[in-house]
C-alpha positions as CSV (number, residue, x, y, z in Angstrom):
1,M,29.2,-12.3,35.1
2,K,26.7,-14.8,36.3
3,K,26.9,-13.3,39.8
4,L,26.3,-9.8,38.4
5,L,23.3,-10.9,36.5
6,L,21.9,-12.7,39.6
7,F,22.5,-9.6,41.6
8,V,20.7,-7.4,39.1
9,L,17.7,-9.8,39.0
10,L,17.5,-9.8,42.8
11,I,17.5,-6.0,42.9
12,V,15.2,-5.3,39.9
13,G,13.0,-8.3,40.5
14,C,11.5,-10.7,38.1
15,D,8.4,-8.5,37.5
16,Y,10.6,-6.3,35.3
17,F,10.7,-9.0,32.7
18,S,7.0,-10.0,32.9
19,K,4.6,-9.4,30.1
20,D,2.6,-6.2,29.8
21,E,-0.7,-5.9,31.5
22,G,-4.0,-5.0,29.9
23,I,-7.6,-5.7,30.5
24,C,-9.1,-9.2,30.4
25,V,-12.8,-9.5,29.4
26,L,-14.3,-12.9,30.0
27,K,-17.8,-14.0,28.8
28,Y,-19.7,-16.3,31.0
29,M,-21.8,-18.4,28.6
30,V,-24.3,-19.6,31.2
31,T,-25.4,-16.1,32.3
32,N,-24.4,-14.5,29.0
33,S,-22.6,-11.7,30.9
34,Y,-19.1,-10.3,30.9
35,N,-16.5,-9.6,33.6
36,C,-13.7,-7.2,33.0
37,Y,-10.5,-7.5,34.9
38,P,-8.0,-4.6,34.8
39,Q,-4.2,-5.0,35.0
40,T,-4.1,-8.6,33.9
41,N,-1.4,-10.2,31.8
42,E,-2.4,-12.2,28.7
43,S,-1.3,-15.6,30.2
44,Q,-3.4,-15.1,33.3
45,C,-6.4,-14.2,31.1
46,I,-6.0,-17.3,29.1
47,A,-5.5,-19.5,32.2
48,D,-8.7,-18.1,33.8
49,A,-10.7,-19.0,30.7
50,E,-9.2,-22.5,30.3
51,N,-10.2,-23.4,33.9
52,N,-13.9,-23.3,33.1
53,D,-15.6,-24.7,30.0
54,S,-18.4,-22.1,30.2
55,I,-16.0,-19.1,30.0
56,I,-14.5,-17.7,26.8
57,I,-12.1,-14.8,26.3
58,K,-13.9,-11.9,24.6
59,Y,-10.9,-9.5,24.7
60,W,-7.4,-9.1,26.1
61,G,-5.4,-6.0,25.3
62,Q,-4.4,-2.4,26.1
63,N,-6.6,-0.5,23.7
64,Y,-9.4,0.1,26.2
65,N,-9.9,0.4,30.0
66,C,-12.7,-1.7,31.5
67,D,-15.2,1.2,31.5
68,E,-14.5,2.0,27.9
69,F,-14.9,-1.6,26.8
70,C,-18.1,-2.2,28.8
71,N,-19.7,1.1,27.7
72,I,-18.5,1.4,24.1
73,V,-17.7,-2.0,22.7
74,I,-20.5,-4.0,24.4
75,P,-22.9,-1.2,25.6
76,N,-26.1,-3.3,25.7
77,E,-24.5,-6.3,27.5
78,T,-24.2,-7.0,31.2
79,C,-20.6,-6.1,32.0
80,E,-19.0,-5.9,35.4
81,V,-15.6,-4.5,36.3
82,K,-13.9,-6.7,38.9
């Protein structure tokens, strides 16, 4: 049974079991601007914010794409899609 499971993992790949992707919107406190990163999983978004004290997570999720978030949610802010 273990060999079968290992075989399935090799064929399917570990990405099958990874978390869903969404957009990650980070706010840069020094410049008061936002960057939106499409197709990012939540753990990567959190890690990106934790690596720098001047960055906070504004949003991670699947309810918007980057264009919608930048133009509808924060329309008067500087927001760049990366």
